[in-house]
C-alpha positions in Angstrom: 0.0 0.0 0.0 1.1 3.5 -0.6 2.1 5.9 2.0 -0.6 8.4 2.7 1.9 11.2 2.7 3.0 10.3 -0.8 -0.5 10.5 -2.2 -1.3 13.7 -0.3 2.0 15.2 -1.7 0.9 14.3 -5.2 -2.6 15.7 -4.6 -1.1 18.9 -3.4 1.2 19.3 -6.3 -1.5 19.0 -9.0 -3.3 22.0 -7.3 -0.2 24.2 -7.5 -1.4 26.1 -10.6 -4.2 27.6 -8.4 -1.5 29.6 -6.6 -0.9 31.4 -9.9 -4.5 31.6 -10.8 -4.4 35.1 -12.3 -4.0 34.0 -15.9 -7.3 32.2 -15.7 -9.0 35.5 -14.9 -8.9 36.3 -18.6 -10.6 34.5 -21.5 -7.3 34.5 -23.4 -4.0 33.7 -21.8 -0.5 33.1 -23.2 -0.1 29.4 -24.1 3.6 29.3 -23.0 2.7 30.4 -19.5 0.0 27.7 -19.3 2.5 25.2 -20.5 5.0 26.1 -17.8 2.3 26.3 -15.2 1.2 22.7 -15.8 4.6 21.3 -16.8 5.9 21.8 -13.3 3.3 19.6 -11.5 3.4 17.1 -14.3 7.2 16.6 -13.9 7.0 16.5 -10.1 4.2 13.9 -10.0 6.2 11.8 -12.4 9.3 12.1 -10.3 7.5 11.1 -7.1 4.8 8.5 -8.1 2.5 6.7 -5.7 3.2 3.0 -5.3 -0.1 1.2 -4.9 -1.6 -2.2 -5.7 1.7 -3.6 -6.9 1.9 -0.9 -9.6 3.2 2.7 -9.9 0.5 5.3 -10.2 1.2 9.0 -10.7 -1.2 11.8 -11.3 0.5 13.2 -14.4 -2.8 12.9 -16.3 -4.4 15.7 -14.3 -2.0 18.6 -15.2 -1.5 17.1 -18.7 -5.2 17.1 -19.6 -6.2 20.4 -17.9 -3.1 22.2 -19.2 -3.7 21.0 -22.8 -7.4 21.9 -22.8 -6.8 25.4 -21.3 -3.6 26.1 -23.3 -4.7 25.1 -26.8 -2.9 23.4 -29.6 0.6 24.6 -29.0 0.4 23.9 -25.2 -1.0 20.4 -25.9 1.9 19.5 -28.3 4.5 20.9 -25.9 3.1 19.1 -22.9 2.9 15.7 -24.6 6.4 16.2 -26.1 7.7 17.0 -22.6 5.9 14.0 -21.2 7.6 11.7 -23.7 11.0 13.3 -23.2 10.9 13.1 -19.4 9.5 9.6 -19.5 12.5 8.6 -21.6 14.8 10.2 -19.1 13.3 8.2 -16.3 13.9 5.1 -18.3 12.4 1.6 -18.1 10.0 2.1 -21.0 9.6 1.5 -24.7 9.1 5.1 -25.9 7.5 4.1 -29.2 4.9 1.9 -27.5 4.3 4.6 -25.0 3.8 7.2 -27.8 1.3 4.8 -29.5 -0.6 4.4 -26.3 -0.8 8.1 -25.9 -1.9 8.8 -29.4 -5.7 8.2 -28.9 -5.7 10.7 -26.0 -3.8 13.3 -28.1 -6.3 12.9 -30.9 -9.2 13.2 -28.6 -7.8 16.3 -26.9 -7.1 18.0 -30.2 -10.6 17.2 -31.3 -12.1 18.7 -28.1 -10.0 21.9 -28.0 -12.6 24.2 -29.8 -15.5 22.7 -27.9 -13.7 23.2 -24.6 -12.9 26.8 -25.3 -16.6 27.6 -26.0 -18.0 25.3 -23.3 -19.6 26.5 -20.0 -18.0 25.7 -16.7 -20.2 22.6 -16.1 -19.4 21.2 -19.6 -15.7 21.9 -19.0 -15.8 19.8 -15.9 -17.5 16.9 -17.7 -15.1 17.1 -20.6 -12.1 16.9 -18.2 -13.6 14.0 -16.4 -14.2 12.1 -19.6 -10.7 12.9 -21.0 -8.9 12.0 -17.8 -10.6 8.6 -17.6 -10.1 7.9 -21.3 -6.4 8.9 -21.0 -5.8 6.6 -18.0 -7.7 3.6 -19.5 -6.2 3.8 -23.0 -2.6 4.5 -22.0 -2.3 1.8 -19.3 -4.1 -0.9 -21.3 -2.7 -0.1 -24.7 0.8 -0.1 -23.4 0.3 -3.3 -21.6 -1.2 -4.9 -24.8 1.7 -3.7 -26.9 4.1 -5.1 -24.3 2.3 -8.4 -24.4 1.0 -8.3 -20.8 -2.2 -10.4 -21.4 -3.3 -10.6 -17.8 -2.7 -7.0 -17.0 -6.3 -5.8 -17.3 -7.7 -8.0 -14.5 -4.6 -8.4 -12.4 -3.4 -4.8 -12.2 -5.8 -2.3 -13.9 -9.2 -3.3 -12.4 -7.9 -3.1 -8.7 -6.6 0.5 -9.4 -10.0 1.8 -10.7 -10.9 3.4 -7.4 -7.7 5.4 -7.5 -8.3 6.3 -11.1 -11.8 7.6 -10.3 -10.2 9.6 -7.5 -7.7 11.0 -9.9 -10.6 12.1 -12.3 -12.5 13.6 -9.3 -9.4 15.7 -8.4 -9.1 16.9 -12.0 -12.8 18.0 -11.9 -12.2 19.8 -8.6 -9.2 21.6 -10.1 -11.3 22.8 -13.0 -14.1 23.7 -10.7 -11.8 26.0 -8.7 -10.3 27.6 -11.8 -13.7 28.3 -13.2 -15.0 29.6 -9.9 -12.0 32.0 -9.6 -12.6 33.2 -13.2 -16.3 33.6 -12.6 -15.8 35.6 -9.4 -13.3 37.9 -11.2 -15.6 38.4 -14.1 -18.4 39.3 -11.7 -16.1 41.7 -10.0 -15.1 43.3 -13.3 -18.8 43.6 -14.3 -19.6 45.3 -11.0 -16.7 47.7 -11.5 -17.9 48.4 -15.0 -21.5 48.9 -13.7 -20.2 51.3 -11.1 -18.2 53.2 -13.8 -21.4 53.5 -15.9 -23.3 54.7 -12.9 -20.8 57.4 -12.2 -20.8 58.4 -15.9 -24.6 58.6 -15.9 -24.6 60.6 -12.7 -22.0 63.0 -14.1 -24.0 63.4 -17.3 -27.2 64.0 -15.4 -25.5 66.4 -13.0 -23.8 68.4 -15.8 -27.1 68.6 -17.6 -29.0 69.7 -14.5 -26.4 72.2 -13.2 -25.7 73.9 -16.5 -29.3 73.9 -17.6 -30.3 76.0 -14.5 -28.2 79.1 -15.3 -28.8 78.8 -19.0 -32.5 78.7 -18.5 -32.2 81.9 -16.4 -30.0 83.5 -19.1 -32.6 82.6 -21.8 -35.4 84.1 -19.8 -33.6 87.4 -19.0 -32.5 87.8 -22.7 -36.2 87.4 -23.7 -37.1 90.1 -21.1 -34.4 92.5 -22.3 -35.8 92.2 -25.9 -38.9 94.1 -24.6 -38.6 97.7 -26.0 -40.7 99.0 -23.1 -38.1 97.8 -20.5 -36.5 100.6 -18.5 -32.7 101.1 -18.7 -32.4 100.4 -14.9 -34.2 97.1 -15.3 -32.2 96.2 -18.5 -28.9 96.9 -16.6 -30.1 94.8 -13.7 -31.1 91.9 -15.9 -27.8 92.2 -17.8 -25.9 91.9 -14.5 -27.9 88.8 -13.5 -27.3 87.3 -16.9 -23.5 87.7 -16.6 -23.6 86.2 -13.1 -25.5 83.1 -14.3 -23.1 82.7 -17.2 -20.2 82.9 -14.7 -21.9 80.3 -12.6 -22.2 78.0 -15.6 -18.5 78.5 -16.4 -17.6 77.8 -12.8 -19.5 74.5 -12.9 -17.8 73.4 -16.1 -14.4 74.4 -14.7 -15.1 72.2 -11.6 -15.9 69.2 -13.9 -12.8 69.8 -15.9 -10.7 69.9 -12.7 -12.1 66.5 -11.8 -11.6 65.1 -15.2 -7.8 65.9 -15.0 -7.1 65.8 -11.3 -3.4 65.2 -11.6 -0.9 68.0 -11.3 0.9 68.1 -14.7 4.1 69.8 -13.4 5.2 70.5 -9.8 6.6 74.0 -9.4 7.8 75.8 -6.3 5.1 77.8 -4.5 5.9 80.4 -1.9 3.2 79.4 0.6 2.8 82.7 2.4 2.4 84.6 -0.9 -0.1 82.1 -2.3 -2.3 82.2 0.8 -2.1 86.0 0.9 -3.2 86.2 -2.7 -6.1 83.8 -2.0 -7.1 85.9 1.0 -7.2 89.0 -1.1 -9.4 87.4 -3.7 -11.8 86.2 -0.9 -11.8 89.6 0.9 -14.5 91.2 -1.3 -16.8 88.2 -0.9 -16.1 88.1 2.8 -17.0 91.8 3.2 -20.4 91.2 1.6 -21.1 88.4 4.1 -19.8 90.5 7.1 -16.9 88.0 7.6 -13.4 89.1 8.8 -10.4 87.2 7.4 -7.5 86.8 9.8 -4.1 85.4 8.6 -1.0 84.1 10.4 1.8 83.6 8.0 5.0 84.5 9.8 7.1 81.5 8.6 8.7 81.1 5.3 7.8 77.8 3.5 7.9 76.5 -0.1 5.6 73.7 -1.4 5.4 72.2 -4.8 2.4 72.0 -7.2 0.4 74.0 -9.6 -0.1 77.6 -8.4 -3.4 78.1 -10.1 -4.9 74.8 -8.9 -3.6 75.3 -5.3 -5.1 78.8 -5.2 -8.4 77.4 -6.6 -8.4 74.7 -3.8 -7.8 77.4 -1.1 -10.4 79.7 -2.6 -13.0 76.9 -2.7 -12.4 76.1 1.0 -12.6 79.9 1.8 -15.9 80.3 -0.1 -17.4 77.3 1.7 -16.3 78.7 5.1 -17.7 82.2 4.3 -21.0 80.7 3.2 -21.1 78.6 6.4 -21.2 81.9 8.3 -24.5 83.5 7.1 -24.6 85.8 10.1 -20.9 86.9 9.8 -17.9 85.6 11.7 -14.1 85.1 11.5 -12.2 83.1 8.9 -8.7 82.2 10.0 -6.0 81.1 7.6 -2.6 80.0 9.1 0.1 77.5 8.7 2.8 75.8 10.8 6.0 74.3 9.6 7.3 71.0 10.9 11.1 70.9 10.2 11.6 67.4 11.5 9.5 65.6 8.9 9.6 68.4 6.3 5.9 69.1 6.1 3.7 72.1 6.5 0.1 72.1 8.0 -2.3 74.7 6.7 -5.3 75.4 8.9 -8.4 77.2 7.6 -11.0 77.7 10.4 -14.4 79.3 10.4 -16.9 80.2 13.1 -19.9 79.0 11.2 -22.7 76.5 11.6 -20.4 73.5 11.5 -21.3 69.9 10.4 -22.5 66.8 12.2 -20.7 63.5 12.0 -22.6 62.1 9.1 -22.0 65.3 7.0 -18.3 65.2 7.9 -18.0 61.5 6.9 -19.6 62.2 3.5 -17.5 65.3 2.8 -15.7 65.0 -0.5 -18.1 62.2 -1.8 -19.3 62.7 -5.4 -22.2 65.1 -5.6 -22.6 65.5 -1.9 -23.1 69.0 -0.6 -24.6 70.8 2.4 -25.5 73.8 0.4 -28.9 74.3 -1.3 -27.5 75.3 -4.7 -24.2 73.4 -4.5 -23.0 70.5 -6.7 -20.5 69.0 -4.3 -17.8 69.4 -6.9 -15.9 72.2 -5.2 -15.0 70.0 -2.3 -14.0 67.1 -4.6 -11.7 69.5 -6.5 -10.1 70.4 -3.1 -9.3 66.8 -2.2 -8.2 66.1 -5.8 -5.7 69.0 -6.0 -4.2 68.3 -2.6 -3.7 64.6 -3.4 -2.0 65.6 -6.6 0.4 67.6 -4.5 1.2 64.5 -2.4 -0.7 66.0 0.5 -3.7 65.1 2.5 -6.8 66.9 3.8 -8.4 66.3 7.2 -11.6 68.1 8.4 -12.8 68.7 12.0 -16.2 70.2 12.7 -18.7 70.8 15.5 -22.3 72.0 15.1 -22.7 75.6 16.1 -18.9 76.1 16.6 -17.3 75.9 13.2 -15.1 73.9 10.9 -11.4 73.5 10.5 -9.5 72.2 7.4 -6.1 70.7 8.1 -4.0 70.5 4.9 -0.7 68.7 5.2 1.8 69.1 2.4 5.5 68.2 1.9 8.1 70.9 1.8 10.2 68.9 -0.6 9.3 67.9 -4.1 8.0 64.3 -4.3 7.3 62.1 -7.3 
């Protein structure tokens, strides 16, 4: 009787291709890779056969059949040629008789290659079961017949049938696992594709909705201005509103374009104090209208790397959100601190506005999420996208009724 450890070792070896299962994710895979993948377990099982029922039984048929059917014509020919070559190296066999005994199995596999490629998972398992059994039956008995062993069938072959059935079962299990992995991956890819299509549809709907609103207003005011009885004061007022709506449409489109190309094309040195001062000046007029005071603390010299225009846009977006979060007025503080030890700078932008609850804070930066009535949620996405492109990170702290603080951490040295 065979050692249990020998049989378990052989069983483990034929399942080795599952460790490198990634090639089976795709419908098409390189035949040479499949050849090497199944050649290794075939050679190992031939080198360490299981001695059972006064005969030597190895599981070479499992990787031979599965590798041939998955790899195609070239893999089939390479595997059978390697089988013959290595069997000749092992010695103790008439190679020509062995080739003749293998020939029916080779012809059958070549005949089934196209059917196997188009078959479903269940049919593939049935085909492998049939071919494995056919291979074992024909090879062993034809070779014994060619060698003149008349009593071989009843004396040696029949007693080994349970092990042969077990071998076929193991082949089916291997195919089952391969197909299961492929199916799971295909489902994953389909889910990812569906998510992408969902995002595309949401973007399309959002663009159409957000841009249509200001354009509809523009169309209406242009129609009103065509009235000859309209006073100059009203015409000027409508003209001003029309320009504001067009600016809003341009701003929405710019936000979408920033999301479409979030990467920073070239990293250039930015004097942080100068950039924040410029952003504060741009925000000052809007802050005055909202009765908001801007306080800055920029006493340290620091240089960061990124796109000046995109960094300024991110800071202005945060500042506008902060100002709009203080409808009754308040204080907007912009400051930064330099950490020399780890070569980073932390920019803090704090408001004394209405704040956010935990749920709003967790969803901040998610696509199309906004706490404003007329917002698109794109401004915050642009902030996160720009800072990530500068190798930085954004953290937000907020409390209802107290205010919100943005912590932007950026490297002081240029990073790839």
